[in-house]
N, CA, C, O and the ligand as a Tripos MOL2 file, in Angstrom:
@<TRIPOS>MOLECULE
protein
  285   283    72     0     0
PROTEIN
NO_CHARGES

@<TRIPOS>ATOM
      1 N         -91.9070 -123.1420 -180.4570 N.3       1 MET1
      2 CA        -92.4110 -123.3220 -179.0250 C.3       1 MET1
      3 C         -91.2310 -123.6320 -178.1140 C.2       1 MET1
      4 O         -90.4760 -124.5850 -178.3020 O.2       1 MET1
      5 N         -91.1240 -122.7660 -177.1190 N.am      2 ARG2
      6 CA        -90.0940 -122.9720 -176.2330 C.3       2 ARG2
      7 C         -90.2810 -124.1820 -175.2420 C.2       2 ARG2
      8 O         -91.4160 -124.5530 -174.9400 O.2       2 ARG2
      9 N         -89.2040 -124.7660 -174.7610 N.am      3 ASP3
     10 CA        -89.3580 -125.9240 -173.8040 C.3       3 ASP3
     11 C         -89.7160 -125.3370 -172.5000 C.2       3 ASP3
     12 O         -88.8870 -124.6250 -171.9340 O.2       3 ASP3
     13 N         -90.8630 -125.5620 -171.9690 N.am      4 THR4
     14 CA        -91.2360 -124.9750 -170.6600 C.3       4 THR4
     15 C         -90.9860 -125.8570 -169.4950 C.2       4 THR4
     16 O         -91.2880 -125.4810 -168.3620 O.2       4 THR4
     17 N         -90.4170 -127.0830 -169.7350 N.am      5 SER5
     18 CA        -90.1880 -127.9680 -168.6500 C.3       5 SER5
     19 C         -89.2000 -127.4250 -167.7240 C.2       5 SER5
     20 O         -89.3630 -127.6490 -166.5240 O.2       5 SER5
     21 N         -88.1610 -126.7160 -168.1320 N.am      6 GLY6
     22 CA        -87.1580 -126.1250 -167.2630 C.3       6 GLY6
     23 C         -86.3930 -127.0090 -166.3500 C.2       6 GLY6
     24 O         -86.7150 -128.1920 -166.2430 O.2       6 GLY6
     25 N         -85.4010 -126.5090 -165.6870 N.am      7 PRO7
     26 CA        -84.7390 -127.2160 -164.7350 C.3       7 PRO7
     27 C         -85.5360 -127.5330 -163.5330 C.2       7 PRO7
     28 O         -86.4510 -126.7520 -163.2750 O.2       7 PRO7
     29 N         -85.3270 -128.6550 -162.6670 N.am      8 PRO8
     30 CA        -86.0950 -128.9590 -161.5250 C.3       8 PRO8
     31 C         -85.8810 -127.7180 -160.5140 C.2       8 PRO8
     32 O         -84.7920 -127.1570 -160.3910 O.2       8 PRO8
     33 N         -86.9620 -127.3820 -159.8570 N.am      9 GLY9
     34 CA        -86.8800 -126.2740 -158.8690 C.3       9 GLY9
     35 C         -86.9400 -124.9380 -159.4860 C.2       9 GLY9
     36 O         -86.5990 -123.9570 -158.8260 O.2       9 GLY9
     37 N         -87.3820 -124.8180 -160.7990 N.am     10 ALA10
     38 CA        -87.4120 -123.5160 -161.4450 C.3      10 ALA10
     39 C         -88.3980 -122.6440 -160.6710 C.2      10 ALA10
     40 O         -89.4530 -123.0940 -160.2230 O.2      10 ALA10
     41 N         -87.9960 -121.3420 -160.5320 N.am     11 LYS11
     42 CA        -88.8220 -120.3870 -159.8410 C.3      11 LYS11
     43 C         -89.4640 -119.4390 -160.7660 C.2      11 LYS11
     44 O         -88.8670 -119.1510 -161.8040 O.2      11 LYS11
     45 N         -90.6150 -118.9200 -160.5080 N.am     12 MET12
     46 CA        -91.3410 -117.9550 -161.3720 C.3      12 MET12
     47 C         -91.9150 -116.7980 -160.4900 C.2      12 MET12
     48 O         -92.2790 -117.0200 -159.3350 O.2      12 MET12
     49 N         -91.9800 -115.6690 -161.0090 N.am     13 LEU13
     50 CA        -92.5050 -114.5750 -160.3030 C.3      13 LEU13
     51 C         -94.1010 -114.4970 -160.4280 C.2      13 LEU13
     52 O         -94.6240 -114.4560 -161.5420 O.2      13 LEU13
     53 N         -94.7850 -114.4810 -159.3600 N.am     14 ASP14
     54 CA        -96.1740 -114.2080 -159.4800 C.3      14 ASP14
     55 C         -96.3690 -112.7460 -159.5650 C.2      14 ASP14
     56 O         -96.2850 -112.0520 -158.5520 O.2      14 ASP14
     57 N         -96.6350 -112.2300 -160.7700 N.am     15 PRO15
     58 CA        -96.6130 -110.7870 -161.0080 C.3      15 PRO15
     59 C         -97.7260 -110.0570 -160.3210 C.2      15 PRO15
     60 O         -97.6630 -108.8310 -160.2270 O.2      15 PRO15
     61 N         -98.7830 -110.7540 -159.8130 N.am     16 VAL16
     62 CA        -99.8990 -110.0180 -159.2340 C.3      16 VAL16
     63 C         -99.4830 -109.5510 -157.7450 C.2      16 VAL16
     64 O         -99.6630 -108.3840 -157.3970 O.2      16 VAL16
     65 N         -98.9350 -110.4830 -156.9100 N.am     17 CYS17
     66 CA        -98.6270 -110.1360 -155.6090 C.3      17 CYS17
     67 C         -97.2170 -110.0180 -155.4620 C.2      17 CYS17
     68 O         -96.8120 -109.5470 -154.3990 O.2      17 CYS17
     69 N         -96.2810 -110.4030 -156.4490 N.am     18 GLY18
     70 CA        -94.8770 -110.2530 -156.2880 C.3      18 GLY18
     71 C         -94.1520 -111.3550 -155.6400 C.2      18 GLY18
     72 O         -92.9460 -111.2590 -155.4150 O.2      18 GLY18
     73 N         -94.8520 -112.4230 -155.3220 N.am     19 MET19
     74 CA        -94.2970 -113.5700 -154.6690 C.3      19 MET19
     75 C         -93.4300 -114.4330 -155.5940 C.2      19 MET19
     76 O         -93.8270 -114.5380 -156.7550 O.2      19 MET19
     77 N         -92.2570 -115.0900 -155.2290 N.am     20 ILE20
     78 CA        -91.5760 -115.9840 -156.0630 C.3      20 ILE20
     79 C         -92.1630 -117.3980 -155.7860 C.2      20 ILE20
     80 O         -92.1290 -117.8690 -154.6490 O.2      20 ILE20
     81 N         -92.6760 -118.0360 -156.7890 N.am     21 VAL21
     82 CA        -93.3320 -119.3730 -156.6450 C.3      21 VAL21
     83 C         -92.5030 -120.3470 -157.2550 C.2      21 VAL21
     84 O         -91.6470 -120.0160 -158.0750 O.2      21 VAL21
     85 N         -92.7170 -121.6700 -156.8750 N.am     22 ASP22
     86 CA        -91.9880 -122.7510 -157.4500 C.3      22 ASP22
     87 C         -92.8720 -123.2850 -158.6000 C.2      22 ASP22
     88 O         -94.0370 -123.6360 -158.4090 O.2      22 ASP22
     89 N         -92.2640 -123.3280 -159.8000 N.am     23 LEU23
     90 CA        -93.0730 -123.5880 -160.9800 C.3      23 LEU23
     91 C         -93.7290 -124.9830 -160.9840 C.2      23 LEU23
     92 O         -94.8780 -125.1600 -161.3900 O.2      23 LEU23
     93 N         -92.9630 -125.9310 -160.5240 N.am     24 ALA24
     94 CA        -93.5360 -127.3300 -160.4230 C.3      24 ALA24
     95 C         -94.6710 -127.4320 -159.3910 C.2      24 ALA24
     96 O         -95.6340 -128.1780 -159.5700 O.2      24 ALA24
     97 N         -94.5250 -126.6550 -158.3060 N.am     25 ASP25
     98 CA        -95.5020 -126.6710 -157.2780 C.3      25 ASP25
     99 C         -96.7740 -126.0550 -157.8760 C.2      25 ASP25
    100 O         -97.8490 -126.6350 -157.7200 O.2      25 ASP25
    101 N         -96.6920 -124.8900 -158.5620 N.am     26 SER26
    102 CA        -97.8070 -124.2360 -159.0610 C.3      26 SER26
    103 C         -98.4810 -125.0770 -160.1300 C.2      26 SER26
    104 O         -99.7040 -124.9970 -160.2460 O.2      26 SER26
    105 N         -97.7610 -125.8960 -160.9370 N.am     27 ARG27
    106 CA        -98.3190 -126.7510 -161.9080 C.3      27 ARG27
    107 C         -99.2120 -127.8840 -161.1630 C.2      27 ARG27
    108 O        -100.3230 -128.2180 -161.5730 O.2      27 ARG27
    109 N         -98.6230 -128.3960 -160.0890 N.am     28 ASP28
    110 CA        -99.2980 -129.3980 -159.3420 C.3      28 ASP28
    111 C        -100.6920 -128.9460 -158.9250 C.2      28 ASP28
    112 O        -101.6760 -129.6840 -158.8940 O.2      28 ASP28
    113 N        -100.6720 -127.7430 -158.6310 N.am     29 HIS29
    114 CA       -102.0300 -127.0350 -158.1660 C.3      29 HIS29
    115 C        -102.8630 -126.3590 -159.2360 C.2      29 HIS29
    116 O        -103.8610 -125.6980 -158.9460 O.2      29 HIS29
    117 N        -102.4510 -126.5290 -160.4390 N.am     30 GLY30
    118 CA       -103.1680 -125.9680 -161.5410 C.3      30 GLY30
    119 C        -103.1220 -124.4390 -161.5450 C.2      30 GLY30
    120 O        -104.0310 -123.7590 -162.0190 O.2      30 GLY30
    121 N        -102.0250 -123.9400 -160.9950 N.am     31 LEU31
    122 CA       -101.9950 -122.4680 -160.9380 C.3      31 LEU31
    123 C        -100.9220 -121.8070 -161.9470 C.2      31 LEU31
    124 O        -100.2320 -120.8300 -161.6560 O.2      31 LEU31
    125 N        -100.8920 -122.4510 -163.0990 N.am     32 THR32
    126 CA       -100.1250 -121.8550 -164.1620 C.3      32 THR32
    127 C        -100.8980 -121.5260 -165.3850 C.2      32 THR32
    128 O        -101.9030 -122.1760 -165.6740 O.2      32 THR32
    129 N        -100.4540 -120.5050 -166.1430 N.am     33 LEU33
    130 CA       -101.1980 -120.1580 -167.4220 C.3      33 LEU33
    131 C        -100.1780 -120.1060 -168.3810 C.2      33 LEU33
    132 O         -99.1060 -119.5820 -168.0770 O.2      33 LEU33
    133 N        -100.3840 -120.6310 -169.6280 N.am     34 GLU34
    134 CA        -99.4510 -120.5370 -170.7040 C.3      34 GLU34
    135 C         -99.8780 -119.4320 -171.6220 C.2      34 GLU34
    136 O        -101.0320 -119.4890 -172.0460 O.2      34 GLU34
    137 N         -99.1140 -118.4340 -171.9890 N.am     35 MET35
    138 CA        -99.5070 -117.3680 -172.7800 C.3      35 MET35
    139 C         -98.3010 -116.7650 -173.3990 C.2      35 MET35
    140 O         -97.2790 -116.5710 -172.7400 O.2      35 MET35
    141 N         -98.4080 -116.4610 -174.6720 N.am     36 ASP36
    142 CA        -97.2290 -115.8410 -175.3980 C.3      36 ASP36
    143 C         -95.9920 -116.5980 -175.2680 C.2      36 ASP36
    144 O         -94.9590 -115.9660 -175.0460 O.2      36 ASP36
    145 N         -95.9530 -117.8930 -175.3780 N.am     37 ASP37
    146 CA        -94.7910 -118.7190 -175.2490 C.3      37 ASP37
    147 C         -94.0900 -118.5950 -173.9150 C.2      37 ASP37
    148 O         -92.8700 -118.7200 -173.8010 O.2      37 ASP37
    149 N         -94.9050 -118.3470 -172.9190 N.am     38 ARG38
    150 CA        -94.2900 -118.3210 -171.4650 C.3      38 ARG38
    151 C         -95.3110 -118.8930 -170.5760 C.2      38 ARG38
    152 O         -96.5230 -118.7670 -170.7510 O.2      38 ARG38
    153 N         -94.7080 -119.5730 -169.5440 N.am     39 GLU39
    154 CA        -95.6580 -120.0610 -168.4830 C.3      39 GLU39
    155 C         -95.6240 -119.1890 -167.2450 C.2      39 GLU39
    156 O         -94.5850 -118.9960 -166.6140 O.2      39 GLU39
    157 N         -96.7340 -118.6970 -166.9370 N.am     40 TYR40
    158 CA        -96.8710 -117.8670 -165.7870 C.3      40 TYR40
    159 C         -97.3370 -118.6260 -164.6820 C.2      40 TYR40
    160 O         -98.1070 -119.5640 -164.8870 O.2      40 TYR40
    161 N         -96.9220 -118.3030 -163.4090 N.am     41 ALA41
    162 CA        -97.1790 -119.1730 -162.3330 C.3      41 ALA41
    163 C         -97.6820 -118.2440 -161.2430 C.2      41 ALA41
    164 O         -97.2850 -117.0830 -161.1370 O.2      41 ALA41
    165 N         -98.5620 -118.8010 -160.4470 N.am     42 PHE42
    166 CA        -99.2460 -117.9600 -159.2960 C.3      42 PHE42
    167 C         -99.3620 -118.6860 -157.9770 C.2      42 PHE42
    168 O         -99.3640 -119.9160 -157.9130 O.2      42 PHE42
    169 N         -99.4610 -117.8920 -156.9250 N.am     43 CYS43
    170 CA        -99.3910 -118.4650 -155.6210 C.3      43 CYS43
    171 C        -100.8210 -118.9610 -155.2490 C.2      43 CYS43
    172 O        -100.9420 -119.7460 -154.3080 O.2      43 CYS43
    173 N        -101.8250 -118.5650 -155.8970 N.am     44 GLY44
    174 CA       -103.1740 -119.0110 -155.6760 C.3      44 GLY44
    175 C        -104.1380 -118.5950 -156.7000 C.2      44 GLY44
    176 O        -103.8020 -117.7980 -157.5760 O.2      44 GLY44
    177 N        -105.3920 -119.1220 -156.6330 N.am     45 PRO45
    178 CA       -106.2910 -118.8640 -157.7310 C.3      45 PRO45
    179 C        -106.6980 -117.3750 -157.8930 C.2      45 PRO45
    180 O        -107.0130 -116.8480 -158.9600 O.2      45 PRO45
    181 N        -106.6440 -116.7660 -156.6550 N.am     46 GLY46
    182 CA       -107.0070 -115.2470 -156.7220 C.3      46 GLY46
    183 C        -106.1320 -114.5060 -157.6720 C.2      46 GLY46
    184 O        -106.5950 -113.7820 -158.5530 O.2      46 GLY46
    185 N        -104.7860 -114.7100 -157.4680 N.am     47 CYS47
    186 CA       -103.8000 -114.1000 -158.3510 C.3      47 CYS47
    187 C        -103.9560 -114.5450 -159.8080 C.2      47 CYS47
    188 O        -103.8420 -113.7250 -160.7190 O.2      47 CYS47
    189 N        -104.1970 -115.7370 -160.0140 N.am     48 MET48
    190 CA       -104.3520 -116.2020 -161.3980 C.3      48 MET48
    191 C        -105.5440 -115.6280 -162.0660 C.2      48 MET48
    192 O        -105.4880 -115.3740 -163.2690 O.2      48 MET48
    193 N        -106.6640 -115.3950 -161.3470 N.am     49 LYS49
    194 CA       -107.8390 -114.6960 -161.8430 C.3      49 LYS49
    195 C        -107.5190 -113.2730 -162.2280 C.2      49 LYS49
    196 O        -107.8860 -112.7800 -163.2940 O.2      49 LYS49
    197 N        -106.8240 -112.6410 -161.3180 N.am     50 SER50
    198 CA       -106.4940 -111.2290 -161.4810 C.3      50 SER50
    199 C        -105.6600 -111.0230 -162.8250 C.2      50 SER50
    200 O        -105.8670 -110.1020 -163.6150 O.2      50 SER50
    201 N        -104.7310 -111.9670 -162.9670 N.am     51 PHE51
    202 CA       -103.9240 -111.9600 -164.1300 C.3      51 PHE51
    203 C        -104.7280 -112.1510 -165.4280 C.2      51 PHE51
    204 O        -104.6500 -111.3970 -166.3980 O.2      51 PHE51
    205 N        -105.5320 -113.2740 -165.3370 N.am     52 ALA52
    206 CA       -106.3050 -113.6210 -166.5580 C.3      52 ALA52
    207 C        -107.2020 -112.4750 -167.0050 C.2      52 ALA52
    208 O        -107.5220 -112.3540 -168.1870 O.2      52 ALA52
    209 N        -107.5990 -111.6470 -166.0700 N.am     53 LYS53
    210 CA       -108.5250 -110.5520 -166.4490 C.3      53 LYS53
    211 C        -107.8460 -109.4870 -167.1830 C.2      53 LYS53
    212 O        -108.4560 -108.8680 -168.0550 O.2      53 LYS53
    213 N        -106.5670 -109.2140 -166.8800 N.am     54 ALA54
    214 CA       -105.7100 -108.1250 -167.4210 C.3      54 ALA54
    215 C        -104.3410 -108.4990 -167.5720 C.2      54 ALA54
    216 O        -103.4960 -107.8620 -166.9410 O.2      54 ALA54
    217 N        -103.9620 -109.5410 -168.3970 N.am     55 PRO55
    218 CA       -102.5750 -109.9430 -168.4820 C.3      55 PRO55
    219 C        -101.5860 -108.8460 -168.9280 C.2      55 PRO55
    220 O        -100.4240 -108.8530 -168.5210 O.2      55 PRO55
    221 N        -102.0430 -107.9360 -169.7390 N.am     56 HIS56
    222 CA       -101.1800 -106.9180 -170.1360 C.3      56 HIS56
    223 C        -100.6140 -105.9850 -169.1110 C.2      56 HIS56
    224 O         -99.6210 -105.2840 -169.3010 O.2      56 HIS56
    225 N        -101.3420 -106.0290 -167.9750 N.am     57 GLN57
    226 CA       -100.8650 -105.2060 -166.8350 C.3      57 GLN57
    227 C         -99.7130 -105.8010 -166.1360 C.2      57 GLN57
    228 O         -98.9560 -105.0980 -165.4680 O.2      57 GLN57
    229 N         -99.5330 -107.2510 -166.2850 N.am     58 PHE58
    230 CA        -98.5720 -107.8160 -165.5460 C.3      58 PHE58
    231 C         -97.4080 -108.3670 -166.3320 C.2      58 PHE58
    232 O         -96.3710 -108.7430 -165.7840 O.2      58 PHE58
    233 N         -97.6120 -108.4020 -167.6260 N.am     59 ARG59
    234 CA        -96.5570 -109.0940 -168.4530 C.3      59 ARG59
    235 C         -95.1280 -108.3760 -168.2600 C.2      59 ARG59
    236 O         -94.1080 -109.0300 -168.0390 O.2      59 ARG59
    237 N         -95.1430 -107.0730 -168.3560 N.am     60 ALA60
    238 CA        -93.8280 -106.3290 -168.2230 C.3      60 ALA60
    239 C         -93.0940 -106.7100 -166.9680 C.2      60 ALA60
    240 O         -91.8670 -106.8060 -166.9800 O.2      60 ALA60
    241 N         -93.8430 -106.9410 -165.8250 N.am     61 LYS61
    242 CA        -93.1830 -107.2480 -164.6300 C.3      61 LYS61
    243 C         -92.4910 -108.5600 -164.7500 C.2      61 LYS61
    244 O         -91.3490 -108.6940 -164.3120 O.2      61 LYS61
    245 N         -93.1320 -109.5270 -165.3210 N.am     62 VAL62
    246 CA        -92.5160 -110.8050 -165.5230 C.3      62 VAL62
    247 C         -91.3260 -110.7100 -166.4660 C.2      62 VAL62
    248 O         -90.2750 -111.2920 -166.1980 O.2      62 VAL62
    249 N         -91.4800 -109.9800 -167.5700 N.am     63 ASP63
    250 CA        -90.3530 -109.7310 -168.4890 C.3      63 ASP63
    251 C         -89.1030 -109.2900 -167.8130 C.2      63 ASP63
    252 O         -88.0100 -109.8180 -168.0220 O.2      63 ASP63
    253 N         -89.3220 -108.2300 -166.9350 N.am     64 ALA64
    254 CA        -88.2800 -107.6660 -166.1490 C.3      64 ALA64
    255 C         -87.6590 -108.5870 -165.1380 C.2      64 ALA64
    256 O         -86.4450 -108.5700 -164.9340 O.2      64 ALA64
    257 N         -88.4530 -109.3640 -164.5250 N.am     65 TRP65
    258 CA        -87.9500 -110.3110 -163.6230 C.3      65 TRP65
    259 C         -87.1510 -111.4080 -164.1780 C.2      65 TRP65
    260 O         -86.0840 -111.7480 -163.6670 O.2      65 TRP65
    261 N         -87.6860 -112.0060 -165.2880 N.am     66 VAL66
    262 CA        -86.9970 -113.0230 -166.0260 C.3      66 VAL66
    263 C         -85.7260 -112.5970 -166.5350 C.2      66 VAL66
    264 O         -84.7540 -113.3500 -166.4620 O.2      66 VAL66
    265 N         -85.6430 -111.3810 -167.0790 N.am     67 ALA67
    266 CA        -84.3870 -110.7880 -167.6090 C.3      67 ALA67
    267 C         -83.4140 -110.6580 -166.5720 C.2      67 ALA67
    268 O         -82.2370 -110.9120 -166.8290 O.2      67 ALA67
    269 N         -83.8050 -110.2480 -165.2970 N.am     68 ALA68
    270 CA        -82.8880 -110.0650 -164.1550 C.3      68 ALA68
    271 C         -82.3310 -111.4240 -163.6090 C.2      68 ALA68
    272 O         -81.3210 -111.4530 -162.9060 O.2      68 ALA68
    273 N         -83.0710 -112.6180 -163.9840 N.am     69 GLN69
    274 CA        -82.4280 -113.7540 -163.5150 C.3      69 GLN69
    275 C         -81.3180 -114.3440 -164.3840 C.2      69 GLN69
    276 O         -80.6270 -115.2900 -164.0080 O.2      69 GLN69
    277 N         -81.1800 -113.7220 -165.5920 N.am     70 LYS70
    278 CA        -80.2630 -114.3290 -166.6110 C.3      70 LYS70
    279 C         -78.9750 -113.4210 -166.6290 C.2      70 LYS70
    280 O         -78.6400 -112.9260 -167.7050 O.2      70 LYS70
    281 N         -78.3170 -113.2040 -165.6170 N.am     71 HIS71
    282 CA        -77.1120 -112.3470 -165.5960 C.3      71 HIS71
    283 C         -76.0290 -112.9330 -166.5370 C.2      71 HIS71
    284 O         -74.9450 -112.3640 -166.6610 O.2      71 HIS71
    285 ZN       -100.0250 -114.2340 -155.6130 Zn       72 ZN72
@<TRIPOS>BOND
     1     1     2 1
     2     2     3 1
     3     3     4 2
     4     3     5 am
     5     5     6 1
     6     6     7 1
     7     7     8 2
     8     7     9 am
     9     9    10 1
    10    10    11 1
    11    11    12 2
    12    11    13 am
    13    13    14 1
    14    14    15 1
    15    15    16 2
    16    15    17 am
    17    17    18 1
    18    18    19 1
    19    19    20 2
    20    19    21 am
    21    21    22 1
    22    22    23 1
    23    23    24 2
    24    23    25 am
    25    25    26 1
    26    26    27 1
    27    27    28 2
    28    27    29 am
    29    29    30 1
    30    30    31 1
    31    31    32 2
    32    31    33 am
    33    33    34 1
    34    34    35 1
    35    35    36 2
    36    35    37 am
    37    37    38 1
    38    38    39 1
    39    39    40 2
    40    39    41 am
    41    41    42 1
    42    42    43 1
    43    43    44 2
    44    43    45 am
    45    45    46 1
    46    46    47 1
    47    47    48 2
    48    47    49 am
    49    49    50 1
    50    50    51 1
    51    51    52 2
    52    51    53 am
    53    53    54 1
    54    54    55 1
    55    55    56 2
    56    55    57 am
    57    57    58 1
    58    58    59 1
    59    59    60 2
    60    59    61 am
    61    61    62 1
    62    62    63 1
    63    63    64 2
    64    63    65 am
    65    65    66 1
    66    66    67 1
    67    67    68 2
    68    67    69 am
    69    69    70 1
    70    70    71 1
    71    71    72 2
    72    71    73 am
    73    73    74 1
    74    74    75 1
    75    75    76 2
    76    75    77 am
    77    77    78 1
    78    78    79 1
    79    79    80 2
    80    79    81 am
    81    81    82 1
    82    82    83 1
    83    83    84 2
    84    83    85 am
    85    85    86 1
    86    86    87 1
    87    87    88 2
    88    87    89 am
    89    89    90 1
    90    90    91 1
    91    91    92 2
    92    91    93 am
    93    93    94 1
    94    94    95 1
    95    95    96 2
    96    95    97 am
    97    97    98 1
    98    98    99 1
    99    99   100 2
   100    99   101 am
   101   101   102 1
   102   102   103 1
   103   103   104 2
   104   103   105 am
   105   105   106 1
   106   106   107 1
   107   107   108 2
   108   107   109 am
   109   109   110 1
   110   110   111 1
   111   111   112 2
   112   111   113 am
   113   113   114 1
   114   114   115 1
   115   115   116 2
   116   115   117 am
   117   117   118 1
   118   118   119 1
   119   119   120 2
   120   119   121 am
   121   121   122 1
   122   122   123 1
   123   123   124 2
   124   123   125 am
   125   125   126 1
   126   126   127 1
   127   127   128 2
   128   127   129 am
   129   129   130 1
   130   130   131 1
   131   131   132 2
   132   131   133 am
   133   133   134 1
   134   134   135 1
   135   135   136 2
   136   135   137 am
   137   137   138 1
   138   138   139 1
   139   139   140 2
   140   139   141 am
   141   141   142 1
   142   142   143 1
   143   143   144 2
   144   143   145 am
   145   145   146 1
   146   146   147 1
   147   147   148 2
   148   147   149 am
   149   149   150 1
   150   150   151 1
   151   151   152 2
   152   151   153 am
   153   153   154 1
   154   154   155 1
   155   155   156 2
   156   155   157 am
   157   157   158 1
   158   158   159 1
   159   159   160 2
   160   159   161 am
   161   161   162 1
   162   162   163 1
   163   163   164 2
   164   163   165 am
   165   165   166 1
   166   166   167 1
   167   167   168 2
   168   167   169 am
   169   169   170 1
   170   170   171 1
   171   171   172 2
   172   171   173 am
   173   173   174 1
   174   174   175 1
   175   175   176 2
   176   175   177 am
   177   177   178 1
   178   178   179 1
   179   179   180 2
   180   179   181 am
   181   181   182 1
   182   182   183 1
   183   183   184 2
   184   183   185 am
   185   185   186 1
   186   186   187 1
   187   187   188 2
   188   187   189 am
   189   189   190 1
   190   190   191 1
   191   191   192 2
   192   191   193 am
   193   193   194 1
   194   194   195 1
   195   195   196 2
   196   195   197 am
   197   197   198 1
   198   198   199 1
   199   199   200 2
   200   199   201 am
   201   201   202 1
   202   202   203 1
   203   203   204 2
   204   203   205 am
   205   205   206 1
   206   206   207 1
   207   207   208 2
   208   207   209 am
   209   209   210 1
   210   210   211 1
   211   211   212 2
   212   211   213 am
   213   213   214 1
   214   214   215 1
   215   215   216 2
   216   215   217 am
   217   217   218 1
   218   218   219 1
   219   219   220 2
   220   219   221 am
   221   221   222 1
   222   222   223 1
   223   223   224 2
   224   223   225 am
   225   225   226 1
   226   226   227 1
   227   227   228 2
   228   227   229 am
   229   229   230 1
   230   230   231 1
   231   231   232 2
   232   231   233 am
   233   233   234 1
   234   234   235 1
   235   235   236 2
   236   235   237 am
   237   237   238 1
   238   238   239 1
   239   239   240 2
   240   239   241 am
   241   241   242 1
   242   242   243 1
   243   243   244 2
   244   243   245 am
   245   245   246 1
   246   246   247 1
   247   247   248 2
   248   247   249 am
   249   249   250 1
   250   250   251 1
   251   251   252 2
   252   251   253 am
   253   253   254 1
   254   254   255 1
   255   255   256 2
   256   255   257 am
   257   257   258 1
   258   258   259 1
   259   259   260 2
   260   259   261 am
   261   261   262 1
   262   262   263 1
   263   263   264 2
   264   263   265 am
   265   265   266 1
   266   266   267 1
   267   267   268 2
   268   267   269 am
   269   269   270 1
   270   270   271 1
   271   271   272 2
   272   271   273 am
   273   273   274 1
   274   274   275 1
   275   275   276 2
   276   275   277 am
   277   277   278 1
   278   278   279 1
   279   279   280 2
   280   279   281 am
   281   281   282 1
   282   282   283 1
   283   283   284 2
@<TRIPOS>SUBSTRUCTURE
     1 MET1         2 RESIDUE 1 A MET
     2 ARG2         6 RESIDUE 1 A ARG
     3 ASP3        10 RESIDUE 1 A ASP
     4 THR4        14 RESIDUE 1 A THR
     5 SER5        18 RESIDUE 1 A SER
     6 GLY6        22 RESIDUE 1 A GLY
     7 PRO7        26 RESIDUE 1 A PRO
     8 PRO8        30 RESIDUE 1 A PRO
     9 GLY9        34 RESIDUE 1 A GLY
    10 ALA10       38 RESIDUE 1 A ALA
    11 LYS11       42 RESIDUE 1 A LYS
    12 MET12       46 RESIDUE 1 A MET
    13 LEU13       50 RESIDUE 1 A LEU
    14 ASP14       54 RESIDUE 1 A ASP
    15 PRO15       58 RESIDUE 1 A PRO
    16 VAL16       62 RESIDUE 1 A VAL
    17 CYS17       66 RESIDUE 1 A CYS
    18 GLY18       70 RESIDUE 1 A GLY
    19 MET19       74 RESIDUE 1 A MET
    20 ILE20       78 RESIDUE 1 A ILE
    21 VAL21       82 RESIDUE 1 A VAL
    22 ASP22       86 RESIDUE 1 A ASP
    23 LEU23       90 RESIDUE 1 A LEU
    24 ALA24       94 RESIDUE 1 A ALA
    25 ASP25       98 RESIDUE 1 A ASP
    26 SER26      102 RESIDUE 1 A SER
    27 ARG27      106 RESIDUE 1 A ARG
    28 ASP28      110 RESIDUE 1 A ASP
    29 HIS29      114 RESIDUE 1 A HIS
    30 GLY30      118 RESIDUE 1 A GLY
    31 LEU31      122 RESIDUE 1 A LEU
    32 THR32      126 RESIDUE 1 A THR
    33 LEU33      130 RESIDUE 1 A LEU
    34 GLU34      134 RESIDUE 1 A GLU
    35 MET35      138 RESIDUE 1 A MET
    36 ASP36      142 RESIDUE 1 A ASP
    37 ASP37      146 RESIDUE 1 A ASP
    38 ARG38      150 RESIDUE 1 A ARG
    39 GLU39      154 RESIDUE 1 A GLU
    40 TYR40      158 RESIDUE 1 A TYR
    41 ALA41      162 RESIDUE 1 A ALA
    42 PHE42      166 RESIDUE 1 A PHE
    43 CYS43      170 RESIDUE 1 A CYS
    44 GLY44      174 RESIDUE 1 A GLY
    45 PRO45      178 RESIDUE 1 A PRO
    46 GLY46      182 RESIDUE 1 A GLY
    47 CYS47      186 RESIDUE 1 A CYS
    48 MET48      190 RESIDUE 1 A MET
    49 LYS49      194 RESIDUE 1 A LYS
    50 SER50      198 RESIDUE 1 A SER
    51 PHE51      202 RESIDUE 1 A PHE
    52 ALA52      206 RESIDUE 1 A ALA
    53 LYS53      210 RESIDUE 1 A LYS
    54 ALA54      214 RESIDUE 1 A ALA
    55 PRO55      218 RESIDUE 1 A PRO
    56 HIS56      222 RESIDUE 1 A HIS
    57 GLN57      226 RESIDUE 1 A GLN
    58 PHE58      230 RESIDUE 1 A PHE
    59 ARG59      234 RESIDUE 1 A ARG
    60 ALA60      238 RESIDUE 1 A ALA
    61 LYS61      242 RESIDUE 1 A LYS
    62 VAL62      246 RESIDUE 1 A VAL
    63 ASP63      250 RESIDUE 1 A ASP
    64 ALA64      254 RESIDUE 1 A ALA
    65 TRP65      258 RESIDUE 1 A TRP
    66 VAL66      262 RESIDUE 1 A VAL
    67 ALA67      266 RESIDUE 1 A ALA
    68 ALA68      270 RESIDUE 1 A ALA
    69 GLN69      274 RESIDUE 1 A GLN
    70 LYS70      278 RESIDUE 1 A LYS
    71 HIS71      282 RESIDUE 1 A HIS
    72 ZN72       285 GROUP 0 **** ****
């Protein structure tokens, strides 16, 4: 299991609408989902619901975004 606590101020891509959200902020609002050893974060409940319905449609977007952050 990966440590999902991360550094303070860690950002995450909301793959549904493309917004960059603050991971800690999303957690505070209950807008994160843990799946496949990764924590997904969303700007709002609407995006989280869309993701939960069809996560396979959005995973690749997050993969690409996370990879791009690690130059
Ligand atoms: Zn969103």
